[in-house]
C-alpha positions in Angstrom: 0.1 0.1 0.1 1.5 3.9 -1.3 2.2 5.7 1.7 0.3 8.9 2.8 2.0 12.0 2.2 2.3 13.8 5.4 0.1 16.8 4.6 -2.7 14.4 4.4 -2.4 12.8 7.9 -4.7 14.3 10.7 -3.4 15.3 13.8 -4.6 13.9 17.2 -5.9 17.7 17.7 -7.9 17.2 14.8 -9.2 14.0 15.7 -10.1 14.9 19.5 -12.1 17.6 17.8 -14.1 15.7 15.4 -15.1 13.0 18.3 -16.1 16.0 20.4 -18.2 17.2 17.6 -20.0 13.8 17.4 -20.3 13.3 21.2 -21.9 17.5 21.8 -23.5 17.7 18.8 -22.3 21.2 18.5 -19.5 23.5 18.1 -19.8 25.3 21.3 -20.2 22.2 23.4 -17.5 20.4 21.5 -15.0 23.5 22.2 -16.0 23.4 25.9 -15.3 19.7 26.5 -12.2 19.8 24.8 -10.9 23.2 25.7 -10.4 25.8 23.1 -12.3 28.5 21.6 -14.9 27.6 19.1 -12.7 29.6 16.0 -9.7 26.9 17.1 -12.3 24.2 16.7 -14.0 25.4 13.9 -10.2 25.8 12.1 -9.3 22.9 13.4 -12.2 20.9 12.1 -11.6 22.6 8.5 -8.1 21.6 8.7 -9.7 18.1 8.9 -11.8 18.4 6.2 -9.0 19.8 3.7 -6.2 17.2 4.5 -9.1 14.2 4.1 -10.6 15.7 1.3 -14.1 15.3 2.5 -17.0 17.2 4.3 -17.1 15.8 7.8 -19.5 18.4 9.6 -23.2 19.8 8.8 -23.4 23.2 10.3 -27.0 24.6 10.9 -29.2 25.8 12.9 -30.2 23.0 15.3 -26.3 22.3 15.9 -23.2 20.7 14.1 -24.7 17.0 12.3 -22.1 14.8 11.3 -22.2 13.5 7.2 -21.6 9.8 6.2 -18.2 10.4 6.0 -17.8 12.4 9.0 -19.4 9.2 10.9 -16.7 7.1 9.3 -14.2 9.0 10.5 -15.4 9.6 13.7 -15.6 6.2 14.4 -12.5 5.1 13.3 -11.1 8.7 15.0 -12.2 7.1 18.6 -10.6 3.8 18.3 -7.3 5.9 16.7 -7.7 7.8 20.0 -8.0 4.9 22.3 -5.0 3.0 20.9 -2.9 6.2 21.6 -4.3 6.3 25.3 -3.4 2.9 25.5 0.1 3.5 24.3 1.3 6.0 26.4 -0.2 4.0 29.4 2.2 1.3 27.8 4.9 3.2 27.7 4.1 4.8 31.0 4.1 1.5 32.6 7.4 0.4 30.9 9.2 3.6 32.8 8.3 2.7 36.1 10.5 0.4 38.0 9.2 -3.5 38.0 6.2 -2.9 36.1 5.3 -5.4 33.2 7.3 -8.6 33.0 10.3 -9.1 34.9 12.4 -12.0 34.0 14.4 -13.3 37.4 17.0 -16.4 38.0 18.6 -17.6 41.1 20.5 -20.5 42.2 19.1 -23.4 44.1 21.5 -22.7 46.7 19.9 -19.5 47.5 16.1 -19.6 45.5 14.3 -21.7 48.2 15.6 -19.7 51.0 15.3 -16.4 49.8 13.1 -16.2 48.0 9.8 -16.2 50.2 10.9 -13.1 51.9 11.8 -11.2 48.8 8.5 -12.0 46.7 5.8 -11.1 49.0 8.0 -7.7 49.4 8.1 -7.0 45.7 4.3 -7.9 44.8 3.3 -5.0 47.4 5.2 -2.4 46.4 5.0 -3.1 42.8 1.3 -4.8 42.3 1.6 -4.8 38.3 4.6 -7.0 38.4 4.6 -9.8 36.6 7.4 -11.6 37.8 8.9 -14.4 35.7 10.9 -16.8 37.6 13.8 -19.5 36.5 15.8 -21.4 39.3 19.3 -23.2 37.9 22.8 -23.4 37.8 24.8 -20.3 37.8 26.4 -21.2 34.4 23.4 -21.4 32.9 21.7 -18.0 34.7 24.7 -16.1 33.3 24.3 -17.5 29.8 20.8 -16.5 29.8 22.0 -13.0 30.9 24.1 -12.9 28.2 21.3 -13.5 25.5 19.0 -11.3 27.0 16.2 -14.6 28.1 17.1 -12.8 31.8 16.8 -9.6 33.3 18.3 -10.4 35.9 19.7 -13.2 38.1 20.7 -13.8 41.7 23.8 -15.9 42.2 26.2 -16.2 44.9 29.8 -14.4 44.1 32.5 -14.2 43.1 31.4 -15.2 40.0 33.4 -12.9 37.1 32.6 -13.3 33.5 32.9 -11.1 30.4 29.9 -9.0 30.1 28.1 -9.4 33.1 28.2 -7.4 35.9 27.4 -7.7 39.6 26.1 -6.2 42.7 26.8 -7.9 45.9 24.3 -7.5 48.9 25.7 -9.4 51.8 28.1 -11.8 52.7 26.8 -15.6 53.7 28.8 -17.1 56.3 29.1 -21.2 56.1 28.3 -22.9 58.8 29.8 -26.4 60.0 26.5 -29.6 59.4 27.7 -32.6 61.0 26.0 -35.2 62.9 24.2 -35.2 66.3 26.9 -36.2 68.9 29.8 -35.5 66.4 32.9 -34.4 68.9 32.5 -31.2 66.7 29.3 -30.4 67.7 30.5 -29.3 71.1 33.5 -27.3 70.4 32.9 -23.3 70.7 36.6 -22.3 69.3 35.4 -24.0 65.7 38.2 -23.7 63.0 38.2 -24.3 59.4 41.2 -26.7 60.4 39.3 -28.8 62.5 37.7 -30.2 59.5 41.2 -32.3 59.4 40.6 -36.0 58.7 36.6 -35.6 58.5 35.0 -36.8 55.0 33.6 -33.1 54.0 30.4 -33.7 51.7 30.0 -31.2 49.3 27.3 -30.4 46.6 27.9 -32.2 42.6 29.7 -30.7 40.2 28.4 -27.5 38.3 27.3 -26.2 41.6 29.2 -22.9 42.6 28.5 -24.0 46.3 30.7 -26.4 45.5 33.7 -24.3 44.7 33.0 -21.6 47.2 32.9 -25.1 50.1 36.4 -26.3 48.5 37.8 -23.0 48.5 37.5 -22.4 52.1 38.4 -26.0 52.9 41.5 -25.7 51.2 42.7 -23.5 54.1 42.8 -27.4 55.9 45.5 -29.6 55.3 44.9 -33.3 55.7 41.0 -32.5 54.8 39.4 -34.8 53.0 36.7 -34.8 50.2 33.9 -37.8 50.3 33.4 -38.5 47.0 29.8 -38.9 47.4 27.7 -35.4 46.5 24.5 -34.3 46.1 22.1 -32.3 44.0 20.3 -30.4 47.0 21.4 -28.7 50.7 18.4 -31.0 52.0 19.7 -34.2 50.4 23.2 -32.8 51.7 21.7 -32.7 55.2 20.2 -36.1 55.3 23.3 -37.5 54.1 25.3 -35.8 56.9 22.5 -36.8 59.2 22.8 -40.7 57.7 26.7 -40.4 59.3 28.2 -40.2 55.9 30.4 -37.5 56.6 30.1 -33.1 57.8 29.8 -30.5 55.2 29.1 -26.3 54.9 25.9 -25.0 55.1 25.5 -21.8 54.5 23.9 -19.3 56.7 20.8 -18.1 54.2 20.0 -21.8 54.3 20.5 -22.8 57.8 18.0 -19.6 58.7 15.9 -21.0 56.0 15.0 -24.2 57.9 17.6 -26.6 55.2 18.4 -28.5 58.6 15.0 -28.6 59.9 13.9 -31.8 61.2 17.0 -33.6 60.3 19.2 -35.6 63.3 22.1 -32.9 62.4 24.2 -30.2 64.6 24.5 -26.8 62.9 27.4 -24.8 64.3 29.3 -21.1 63.4 32.9 -20.9 63.4 34.2 -18.7 66.1 35.2 -16.3 63.3 32.8 -16.0 60.8 34.0 -18.5 57.8 32.5 -16.1 54.6 32.3 -18.8 51.6 30.1 -16.4 49.2 28.8 -13.9 48.9 24.7 -13.3 47.9 24.8 -10.8 44.4 22.9 -9.6 41.9 23.8 -10.2 38.4 22.6 -8.0 35.0 24.0 -8.1 31.6 26.1 -4.7 31.0 24.4 -2.0 28.9 20.5 -3.8 29.7 17.8 -1.4 29.7 16.7 -3.2 32.7 20.2 -2.5 35.1 18.4 0.4 37.1 15.6 -2.1 38.1 18.3 -4.8 38.6 20.1 -2.2 41.0 16.6 -1.8 42.7 16.4 -5.6 43.3 20.2 -5.3 45.1 18.3 -2.4 47.4 15.7 -5.1 48.3 17.6 -7.4 48.9 20.0 -5.4 50.8 17.1 -4.8 53.3 15.9 -7.7 53.8 19.3 -9.3 54.8 20.4 -6.7 56.4 
């Protein structure tokens, strides 16, 4: 279809004038409705008729009557104006924080313990938010950030990767988790070196928590790493309860009930053993960076 020249396209104001005449039935009433003088409205209608090449309004003693062409134009004008109003609302909503859809990822060792505290707050503060959640391992979440499949992700740090920005929100110390009655359960001076000679259970490969725990345990010469692994912290805790070894449990998970009901002892180290940090990651240059940083603020207040 051939594109019409700009000179033949009506303005939104002219369309408002026409729909006002249809609604009011007179130039005086229409001018009052749209907040202009009658001469201004009359001039606008004449310009519209000239642009469209058709008589739209018949002026008479009884008021203003739309011609058949005017009725057709007024109906279509009403539809066009409604579409423009929807456009304005959509853009305004998109410009507001956490309006519309926001795609958030979180790693499995954080999601079940943090999201129940975060999501109700977000929903209360941003009632129009349509949150799309994904729980997955760090590497896949980072890949989704890069490919724009996610807007932000809650991950464990340190995790350095090109093209992804991060903001730390809290430090998450590690606790020792051991079977009830284990010799380490009664210590008040617990240090990482006390793991010497213990079978330390870790999560399976691919979980960043495994790397963070391994990094902490390298401080302990003689520590034995068990060949047994688990796919979740809950499974890991029950393996400890079964006497298969000891492990490290993030404070976030311990506070979130990861060891609830299991016959284990959860003990802090004498000096906090910081094994990981919790942070928000997003793609560098993302248009959702402001919201990712706002998310970090909410998390920081929750974890304070």
